Biopython code that builds the backbone (N, CA, C, O; Angstrom):
import numpy as np
from Bio.PDB.StructureBuilder import StructureBuilder

atoms = [
    (1, "MET", "N", (160.143, 245.941, 112.158)),
    (1, "MET", "CA", (160.071, 245.088, 110.842)),
    (1, "MET", "C", (158.601, 244.677, 110.428)),
    (1, "MET", "O", (157.721, 244.539, 111.278)),
    (2, "SER", "N", (158.399, 244.502, 109.173)),
    (2, "SER", "CA", (157.419, 244.078, 108.501)),
    (2, "SER", "C", (157.611, 243.455, 107.408)),
    (2, "SER", "O", (158.556, 243.649, 106.644)),
    (3, "TYR", "N", (156.326, 242.313, 107.201)),
    (3, "TYR", "CA", (156.420, 241.214, 105.842)),
    (3, "TYR", "C", (155.257, 241.473, 105.315)),
    (3, "TYR", "O", (154.461, 242.186, 105.926)),
    (4, "GLN", "N", (154.962, 240.946, 104.101)),
    (4, "GLN", "CA", (154.084, 240.991, 103.142)),
    (4, "GLN", "C", (153.444, 239.308, 103.120)),
    (4, "GLN", "O", (153.928, 238.269, 102.670)),
    (5, "VAL", "N", (152.023, 239.628, 103.890)),
    (5, "VAL", "CA", (151.133, 238.303, 103.362)),
    (5, "VAL", "C", (150.357, 238.152, 102.020)),
    (5, "VAL", "O", (150.353, 239.204, 101.381)),
    (6, "VAL", "N", (149.844, 237.347, 101.558)),
    (6, "VAL", "CA", (149.711, 237.269, 100.159)),
    (6, "VAL", "C", (148.462, 236.223, 101.047)),
    (6, "VAL", "O", (148.682, 235.455, 101.984)),
    (7, "LEU", "N", (147.181, 236.518, 100.387)),
    (7, "LEU", "CA", (145.839, 235.770, 100.523)),
    (7, "LEU", "C", (146.086, 234.866, 98.867)),
    (7, "LEU", "O", (145.985, 235.462, 97.795)),
    (8, "TYR", "N", (146.443, 233.234, 98.986)),
    (8, "TYR", "CA", (146.217, 232.242, 97.307)),
    (8, "TYR", "C", (144.390, 231.770, 98.165)),
    (8, "TYR", "O", (143.950, 231.475, 99.276)),
    (9, "PRO", "N", (143.899, 231.969, 96.773)),
    (9, "PRO", "CA", (144.686, 232.082, 95.376)),
    (9, "PRO", "C", (143.737, 233.442, 94.808)),
    (9, "PRO", "O", (143.742, 233.536, 93.581)),
    (10, "GLU", "N", (143.153, 234.206, 95.340)),
    (10, "GLU", "CA", (143.016, 235.958, 95.615)),
    (10, "GLU", "C", (144.404, 236.433, 95.264)),
    (10, "GLU", "O", (144.167, 236.874, 94.139)),
    (11, "TYR", "N", (145.252, 236.572, 95.392)),
    (11, "TYR", "CA", (146.684, 237.538, 95.399)),
    (11, "TYR", "C", (146.401, 238.704, 96.012)),
    (11, "TYR", "O", (146.945, 239.807, 95.958)),
    (12, "ILE", "N", (145.274, 238.208, 96.725)),
    (12, "ILE", "CA", (145.171, 239.487, 98.416)),
    (12, "ILE", "C", (146.188, 240.112, 99.065)),
    (12, "ILE", "O", (146.267, 239.465, 100.109)),
    (13, "SER", "N", (147.141, 241.094, 99.111)),
    (13, "SER", "CA", (148.225, 241.308, 99.779)),
    (13, "SER", "C", (148.159, 242.135, 100.939)),
    (13, "SER", "O", (147.660, 243.200, 100.573)),
    (14, "PHE", "N", (148.481, 242.176, 102.450)),
    (14, "PHE", "CA", (148.827, 243.021, 103.222)),
    (14, "PHE", "C", (150.434, 243.215, 103.583)),
    (14, "PHE", "O", (151.385, 242.549, 103.173)),
    (15, "ASN", "N", (150.419, 244.505, 104.611)),
    (15, "ASN", "CA", (151.490, 244.237, 104.986)),
    (15, "ASN", "C", (151.325, 244.005, 106.624)),
    (15, "ASN", "O", (150.367, 244.572, 107.148)),
    (16, "ILE", "N", (152.274, 243.139, 107.534)),
    (16, "ILE", "CA", (152.152, 242.662, 108.820)),
    (16, "ILE", "C", (153.681, 243.415, 109.582)),
    (16, "ILE", "O", (154.848, 243.321, 109.201)),
    (17, "GLU", "N", (153.107, 244.147, 110.756)),
    (17, "GLU", "CA", (154.080, 245.135, 111.441)),
    (17, "GLU", "C", (154.357, 243.873, 112.470)),
    (17, "GLU", "O", (153.644, 242.894, 112.693)),
    (18, "SER", "N", (155.542, 244.207, 112.976)),
    (18, "SER", "CA", (156.037, 243.653, 114.306)),
    (18, "SER", "C", (155.394, 243.556, 115.059)),
    (18, "SER", "O", (154.791, 244.620, 115.204)),
    (19, "GLY", "N", (155.043, 242.705, 115.858)),
    (19, "GLY", "CA", (154.236, 242.592, 117.184)),
    (19, "GLY", "C", (152.532, 242.167, 116.547)),
    (19, "GLY", "O", (151.918, 241.394, 117.283)),
    (20, "GLN", "N", (151.967, 242.519, 115.564)),
    (20, "GLN", "CA", (150.671, 242.226, 115.316)),
    (20, "GLN", "C", (150.632, 240.825, 114.654)),
    (20, "GLN", "O", (151.419, 240.326, 113.850)),
    (21, "THR", "N", (149.467, 240.311, 115.230)),
    (21, "THR", "CA", (149.194, 239.220, 114.505)),
    (21, "THR", "C", (148.759, 238.668, 112.814)),
    (21, "THR", "O", (148.641, 239.421, 111.847)),
    (22, "VAL", "N", (148.698, 238.170, 112.812)),
    (22, "VAL", "CA", (148.376, 238.306, 111.184)),
    (22, "VAL", "C", (146.924, 238.513, 111.183)),
    (22, "VAL", "O", (146.739, 239.270, 110.230)),
    (23, "LEU", "N", (145.677, 238.230, 111.783)),
    (23, "LEU", "CA", (144.443, 238.434, 111.782)),
    (23, "LEU", "C", (144.961, 240.258, 111.653)),
    (23, "LEU", "O", (145.140, 240.913, 110.626)),
    (24, "GLU", "N", (145.093, 240.687, 113.089)),
    (24, "GLU", "CA", (145.165, 242.016, 113.033)),
    (24, "GLU", "C", (145.515, 242.981, 112.114)),
    (24, "GLU", "O", (145.092, 244.121, 111.920)),
    (25, "ALA", "N", (146.708, 242.048, 111.374)),
    (25, "ALA", "CA", (147.073, 242.785, 110.304)),
    (25, "ALA", "C", (146.216, 242.881, 109.199)),
    (25, "ALA", "O", (146.010, 243.927, 108.583)),
    (26, "ALA", "N", (145.662, 241.668, 108.917)),
    (26, "ALA", "CA", (144.244, 241.908, 108.144)),
    (26, "ALA", "C", (143.476, 242.892, 108.312)),
    (26, "ALA", "O", (143.392, 243.817, 107.504)),
    (27, "LEU", "N", (142.654, 242.790, 109.661)),
    (27, "LEU", "CA", (141.278, 243.504, 109.770)),
    (27, "LEU", "C", (142.208, 245.032, 109.754)),
    (27, "LEU", "O", (141.631, 245.940, 109.155)),
    (28, "ASN", "N", (143.452, 245.347, 110.299)),
    (28, "ASN", "CA", (143.566, 246.734, 110.116)),
    (28, "ASN", "C", (144.007, 246.848, 108.486)),
    (28, "ASN", "O", (144.088, 247.977, 108.002)),
    (29, "SER", "N", (144.172, 246.159, 107.998)),
    (29, "SER", "CA", (144.333, 246.844, 106.581)),
    (29, "SER", "C", (142.797, 246.509, 105.500)),
    (29, "SER", "O", (142.809, 246.281, 104.291)),
    (30, "ASN", "N", (141.762, 246.571, 106.285)),
    (30, "ASN", "CA", (140.319, 246.142, 105.784)),
    (30, "ASN", "C", (140.137, 245.156, 105.013)),
    (30, "ASN", "O", (139.071, 245.192, 104.398)),
    (31, "ILE", "N", (140.935, 244.105, 104.785)),
    (31, "ILE", "CA", (140.766, 242.752, 104.431)),
    (31, "ILE", "C", (139.717, 241.771, 105.006)),
    (31, "ILE", "O", (139.622, 241.600, 106.221)),
    (32, "ASN", "N", (139.004, 241.189, 104.192)),
    (32, "ASN", "CA", (137.427, 240.511, 104.868)),
    (32, "ASN", "C", (138.114, 239.408, 104.944)),
    (32, "ASN", "O", (138.346, 238.746, 103.933)),
    (33, "PHE", "N", (138.778, 238.851, 106.838)),
    (33, "PHE", "CA", (139.284, 237.651, 106.781)),
    (33, "PHE", "C", (138.567, 236.771, 107.911)),
    (33, "PHE", "O", (138.399, 237.405, 108.953)),
    (34, "PRO", "N", (138.208, 235.736, 107.929)),
    (34, "PRO", "CA", (137.011, 235.318, 108.907)),
    (34, "PRO", "C", (137.845, 235.136, 110.253)),
    (34, "PRO", "O", (139.036, 234.856, 110.387)),
    (35, "ASN", "N", (136.856, 235.380, 111.214)),
    (35, "ASN", "CA", (137.251, 235.406, 112.250)),
    (35, "ASN", "C", (135.950, 235.601, 113.584)),
    (35, "ASN", "O", (135.159, 236.533, 113.440)),
    (36, "ARG", "N", (135.860, 235.009, 114.385)),
    (36, "ARG", "CA", (135.149, 235.137, 115.395)),
    (36, "ARG", "C", (135.555, 235.402, 117.030)),
    (36, "ARG", "O", (134.807, 236.162, 117.644)),
    (37, "CYS", "N", (136.215, 235.061, 117.446)),
    (37, "CYS", "CA", (136.450, 235.190, 119.210)),
    (37, "CYS", "C", (137.825, 235.921, 119.567)),
    (37, "CYS", "O", (138.107, 236.661, 120.510)),
    (38, "GLN", "N", (138.696, 235.392, 118.327)),
    (38, "GLN", "CA", (140.302, 236.015, 118.444)),
    (38, "GLN", "C", (141.230, 235.635, 119.144)),
    (38, "GLN", "O", (142.262, 236.300, 119.229)),
    (39, "VAL", "N", (141.029, 234.308, 119.890)),
    (39, "VAL", "CA", (141.771, 233.831, 120.765)),
    (39, "VAL", "C", (142.171, 232.233, 120.404)),
    (39, "VAL", "O", (142.836, 231.604, 121.227)),
    (40, "GLY", "N", (141.821, 231.717, 119.377)),
    (40, "GLY", "CA", (142.051, 230.749, 119.321)),
    (40, "GLY", "C", (141.323, 229.930, 119.647)),
    (40, "GLY", "O", (141.823, 228.813, 119.780)),
    (41, "ALA", "N", (140.164, 230.049, 119.863)),
    (41, "ALA", "CA", (139.150, 228.546, 120.263)),
    (41, "ALA", "C", (138.165, 228.402, 119.165)),
    (41, "ALA", "O", (137.575, 227.323, 119.199)),
    (42, "CYS", "N", (137.797, 229.272, 118.111)),
    (42, "CYS", "CA", (136.679, 229.307, 117.069)),
    (42, "CYS", "C", (137.139, 228.244, 116.159)),
    (42, "CYS", "O", (136.424, 227.291, 115.849)),
    (43, "ALA", "N", (138.244, 228.405, 115.769)),
    (43, "ALA", "CA", (138.765, 228.187, 114.301)),
    (43, "ALA", "C", (138.604, 228.424, 113.278)),
    (43, "ALA", "O", (138.993, 227.783, 112.302)),
    (44, "MET", "N", (137.561, 230.089, 113.316)),
    (44, "MET", "CA", (137.025, 230.403, 112.184)),
    (44, "MET", "C", (138.032, 230.971, 111.435)),
    (44, "MET", "O", (137.774, 231.029, 110.233)),
    (45, "CYS", "N", (139.287, 231.484, 111.839)),
    (45, "CYS", "CA", (140.752, 232.150, 111.473)),
    (45, "CYS", "C", (141.453, 231.257, 110.884)),
    (45, "CYS", "O", (142.506, 231.625, 110.363)),
    (46, "LEU", "N", (141.023, 229.725, 110.801)),
    (46, "LEU", "CA", (142.477, 228.829, 110.720)),
    (46, "LEU", "C", (142.618, 228.973, 109.302)),
    (46, "LEU", "O", (141.826, 229.557, 108.563)),
    (47, "CYS", "N", (143.663, 228.409, 108.980)),
    (47, "CYS", "CA", (144.204, 228.545, 107.505)),
    (47, "CYS", "C", (145.446, 228.317, 107.238)),
    (47, "CYS", "O", (146.142, 228.509, 108.234)),
    (48, "LYS", "N", (146.248, 227.867, 105.982)),
    (48, "LYS", "CA", (146.767, 226.952, 105.728)),
    (48, "LYS", "C", (148.070, 227.729, 105.317)),
    (48, "LYS", "O", (147.791, 228.777, 104.734)),
    (49, "LYS", "N", (149.234, 227.533, 105.442)),
    (49, "LYS", "CA", (150.465, 228.312, 105.744)),
    (49, "LYS", "C", (151.114, 228.021, 104.270)),
    (49, "LYS", "O", (152.316, 227.958, 104.527)),
    (50, "LEU", "N", (150.974, 227.825, 102.972)),
    (50, "LEU", "CA", (151.437, 227.422, 101.476)),
    (50, "LEU", "C", (153.340, 228.147, 102.103)),
    (50, "LEU", "O", (154.264, 227.335, 102.071)),
    (51, "GLU", "N", (153.534, 229.109, 102.425)),
    (51, "GLU", "CA", (155.225, 229.590, 101.876)),
    (51, "GLU", "C", (155.291, 230.188, 103.709)),
    (51, "GLU", "O", (154.400, 230.584, 104.461)),
    (52, "GLY", "N", (156.429, 230.049, 103.852)),
    (52, "GLY", "CA", (157.026, 231.224, 105.268)),
    (52, "GLY", "C", (156.861, 230.805, 106.559)),
    (52, "GLY", "O", (156.567, 229.652, 106.872)),
    (53, "GLN", "N", (156.992, 231.453, 107.099)),
    (53, "GLN", "CA", (157.443, 230.990, 108.884)),
    (53, "GLN", "C", (156.445, 231.994, 109.760)),
    (53, "GLN", "O", (156.280, 233.206, 109.619)),
    (54, "VAL", "N", (155.730, 230.921, 110.874)),
    (54, "VAL", "CA", (155.115, 232.066, 111.758)),
    (54, "VAL", "C", (155.845, 231.389, 113.026)),
    (54, "VAL", "O", (156.704, 230.508, 113.049)),
    (55, "SER", "N", (155.151, 232.168, 114.185)),
    (55, "SER", "CA", (155.714, 231.849, 115.509)),
    (55, "SER", "C", (154.124, 231.950, 116.263)),
    (55, "SER", "O", (153.044, 232.391, 115.872)),
    (56, "TYR", "N", (154.486, 231.449, 117.254)),
    (56, "TYR", "CA", (153.173, 231.932, 118.618)),
    (56, "TYR", "C", (153.734, 232.283, 120.309)),
    (56, "TYR", "O", (154.483, 231.527, 120.928)),
    (57, "HIS", "N", (153.242, 233.449, 120.794)),
    (57, "HIS", "CA", (153.223, 233.450, 121.983)),
    (57, "HIS", "C", (152.972, 232.581, 123.009)),
    (57, "HIS", "O", (153.818, 232.444, 123.892)),
    (58, "LEU", "N", (151.964, 231.983, 123.034)),
    (58, "LEU", "CA", (151.248, 230.591, 123.282)),
    (58, "LEU", "C", (151.265, 229.290, 122.207)),
    (58, "LEU", "O", (151.288, 229.322, 120.977)),
    (59, "GLU", "N", (151.254, 228.624, 122.736)),
    (59, "GLU", "CA", (151.144, 227.186, 121.903)),
    (59, "GLU", "C", (149.971, 226.947, 121.517)),
    (59, "GLU", "O", (149.227, 226.367, 122.308)),
    (60, "PRO", "N", (149.572, 227.250, 120.456)),
    (60, "PRO", "CA", (148.185, 226.827, 119.180)),
    (60, "PRO", "C", (147.496, 225.265, 119.510)),
    (60, "PRO", "O", (148.086, 224.188, 119.590)),
    (61, "MET", "N", (146.130, 225.542, 119.657)),
    (61, "MET", "CA", (145.445, 223.982, 120.078)),
    (61, "MET", "C", (145.437, 223.586, 118.708)),
    (61, "MET", "O", (144.366, 223.508, 118.107)),
    (62, "LEU", "N", (146.805, 223.262, 118.012)),
    (62, "LEU", "CA", (147.274, 222.738, 116.897)),
    (62, "LEU", "C", (147.960, 221.231, 117.023)),
    (62, "LEU", "O", (148.844, 221.266, 117.878)),
    (63, "THR", "N", (147.862, 220.357, 116.624)),
    (63, "THR", "CA", (148.310, 218.487, 117.004)),
    (63, "THR", "C", (149.487, 219.203, 116.194)),
    (63, "THR", "O", (149.220, 220.082, 115.374)),
    (64, "GLU", "N", (150.870, 218.774, 116.466)),
    (64, "GLU", "CA", (151.561, 218.484, 115.958)),
    (64, "GLU", "C", (151.672, 218.169, 114.486)),
    (64, "GLU", "O", (152.295, 218.994, 113.818)),
    (65, "LYS", "N", (151.090, 216.942, 113.765)),
    (65, "LYS", "CA", (150.769, 217.117, 112.786)),
    (65, "LYS", "C", (149.910, 217.915, 112.095)),
    (65, "LYS", "O", (150.201, 217.890, 110.899)),
    (66, "GLU", "N", (148.934, 218.643, 112.346)),
    (66, "GLU", "CA", (148.091, 220.155, 111.688)),
    (66, "GLU", "C", (149.120, 220.869, 111.789)),
    (66, "GLU", "O", (149.262, 221.550, 110.774)),
    (67, "GLN", "N", (150.054, 221.063, 112.687)),
    (67, "GLN", "CA", (151.216, 222.149, 111.994)),
    (67, "GLN", "C", (152.044, 221.517, 111.278)),
    (67, "GLN", "O", (152.678, 222.308, 110.578)),
    (68, "ALA", "N", (152.294, 220.614, 111.146)),
    (68, "ALA", "CA", (153.282, 219.792, 110.141)),
    (68, "ALA", "C", (152.840, 220.298, 108.502)),
    (68, "ALA", "O", (153.599, 220.773, 107.657)),
    (69, "GLN", "N", (151.354, 220.022, 108.375)),
    (69, "GLN", "CA", (150.855, 220.104, 107.371)),
    (69, "GLN", "C", (150.648, 222.227, 107.323)),
    (69, "GLN", "O", (150.172, 222.942, 106.442)),
    (70, "GLY", "N", (151.087, 222.484, 108.307)),
    (70, "GLY", "CA", (150.831, 223.961, 107.436)),
    (70, "GLY", "C", (149.422, 224.891, 108.388)),
    (70, "GLY", "O", (149.384, 226.120, 108.335)),
    (71, "TRP", "N", (148.493, 224.184, 109.101)),
    (71, "TRP", "CA", (147.646, 224.593, 109.578)),
    (71, "TRP", "C", (148.591, 225.882, 111.185)),
    (71, "TRP", "O", (149.352, 225.690, 112.134)),
    (72, "VAL", "N", (147.782, 227.201, 110.492)),
    (72, "VAL", "CA", (148.109, 228.521, 111.339)),
    (72, "VAL", "C", (146.522, 228.689, 111.617)),
    (72, "VAL", "O", (145.647, 228.703, 110.750)),
    (73, "PHE", "N", (146.355, 228.806, 112.914)),
    (73, "PHE", "CA", (145.670, 230.374, 113.922)),
    (73, "PHE", "C", (145.811, 231.538, 113.339)),
    (73, "PHE", "O", (146.057, 232.358, 114.223)),
    (74, "ALA", "N", (145.780, 232.073, 112.231)),
    (74, "ALA", "CA", (145.613, 233.986, 111.920)),
    (74, "ALA", "C", (145.833, 234.869, 113.334)),
    (74, "ALA", "O", (146.795, 235.617, 113.509)),
    (75, "CYS", "N", (144.722, 234.631, 114.340)),
    (75, "CYS", "CA", (144.528, 235.195, 115.479)),
    (75, "CYS", "C", (145.751, 235.262, 116.672)),
    (75, "CYS", "O", (145.960, 236.053, 117.592)),
    (76, "GLN", "N", (146.559, 233.851, 116.120)),
    (76, "GLN", "CA", (147.809, 233.701, 117.476)),
    (76, "GLN", "C", (148.911, 233.690, 116.853)),
    (76, "GLN", "O", (149.892, 233.400, 117.537)),
    (77, "ALA", "N", (149.119, 233.970, 115.495)),
    (77, "ALA", "CA", (150.319, 233.397, 114.607)),
    (77, "ALA", "C", (150.536, 234.675, 114.756)),
    (77, "ALA", "O", (149.676, 235.539, 114.919)),
    (78, "PHE", "N", (152.618, 234.932, 114.661)),
    (78, "PHE", "CA", (153.011, 236.152, 114.249)),
    (78, "PHE", "C", (154.128, 235.596, 112.919)),
    (78, "PHE", "O", (154.611, 234.468, 112.815)),
    (79, "ALA", "N", (154.267, 236.394, 112.291)),
    (79, "ALA", "CA", (154.677, 236.672, 110.980)),
    (79, "ALA", "C", (156.074, 236.610, 111.272)),
    (79, "ALA", "O", (156.459, 237.662, 111.783)),
    (80, "GLU", "N", (157.012, 235.712, 111.123)),
    (80, "GLU", "CA", (158.824, 235.524, 111.069)),
    (80, "GLU", "C", (159.326, 235.659, 109.710)),
    (80, "GLU", "O", (160.554, 235.743, 109.697)),
    (81, "SER", "N", (158.824, 235.705, 108.652)),
    (81, "SER", "CA", (158.635, 236.113, 107.187)),
    (81, "SER", "C", (157.741, 236.361, 106.813)),
    (81, "SER", "O", (156.711, 236.471, 107.477)),
    (82, "ASN", "N", (157.882, 236.571, 105.316)),
    (82, "ASN", "CA", (156.781, 236.846, 104.441)),
    (82, "ASN", "C", (155.752, 235.550, 104.495)),
    (82, "ASN", "O", (156.054, 234.419, 104.875)),
    (83, "LEU", "N", (154.686, 235.919, 104.104)),
    (83, "LEU", "CA", (153.921, 234.659, 103.964)),
    (83, "LEU", "C", (152.871, 234.629, 103.013)),
    (83, "LEU", "O", (152.273, 235.675, 102.759)),
    (84, "VAL", "N", (152.424, 233.058, 102.191)),
    (84, "VAL", "CA", (151.634, 232.899, 101.660)),
    (84, "VAL", "C", (150.823, 232.097, 102.329)),
    (84, "VAL", "O", (151.188, 231.113, 102.971)),
    (85, "LEU", "N", (149.749, 232.472, 102.208)),
    (85, "LEU", "CA", (148.572, 231.780, 103.072)),
    (85, "LEU", "C", (147.063, 231.591, 102.348)),
    (85, "LEU", "O", (146.519, 232.565, 101.828)),
    (86, "THR", "N", (146.352, 230.092, 102.356)),
    (86, "THR", "CA", (145.082, 230.043, 101.961)),
    (86, "THR", "C", (144.087, 229.379, 103.028)),
    (86, "THR", "O", (144.459, 228.849, 104.075)),
    (87, "PHE", "N", (142.428, 229.524, 102.484)),
    (87, "PHE", "CA", (141.865, 228.899, 103.300)),
    (87, "PHE", "C", (141.138, 227.741, 102.485)),
    (87, "PHE", "O", (139.966, 227.367, 102.508)),
    (88, "GLU", "N", (142.155, 227.335, 101.812)),
    (88, "GLU", "CA", (141.442, 226.238, 100.841)),
    (88, "GLU", "C", (142.503, 225.168, 101.632)),
    (88, "GLU", "O", (143.538, 225.553, 102.177)),
    (89, "ASP", "N", (142.016, 223.639, 101.589)),
    (89, "ASP", "CA", (142.638, 222.351, 102.069)),
    (89, "ASP", "C", (143.596, 222.001, 101.327)),
    (89, "ASP", "O", (144.221, 220.969, 101.572)),
]
sb = StructureBuilder()
sb.init_structure("model")
sb.init_model(0)
sb.init_chain("A")
sb.init_seg("    ")
for serial, (resi, resn, name, xyz) in enumerate(atoms, 1):
    if name == "N":
        sb.init_residue(resn, " ", resi, " ")
    sb.init_atom(name, np.array(xyz, "f"), 0.0, 1.0, " ", f" {name:<3s}", serial, name[0])
structure = sb.get_structure()
């Protein structure tokens, strides 16, 4: 199963396949997505989810409040629906 990811406000879109993290899908689609460590430690890929659902195989290093606000570690997040993400606060 695949989902569509849209990066707001630029409206850059790419598809994410089952088993891919958001970051993997972006990089495979040649999207310039901030990243460094790709394991959730540096927070370079931190983005905010405006729409959709994600899941994690390992719990992210985010507080419950940050998760409730929509913050996502793209290098660890798997799409469970279409997503709209932003790097803006």
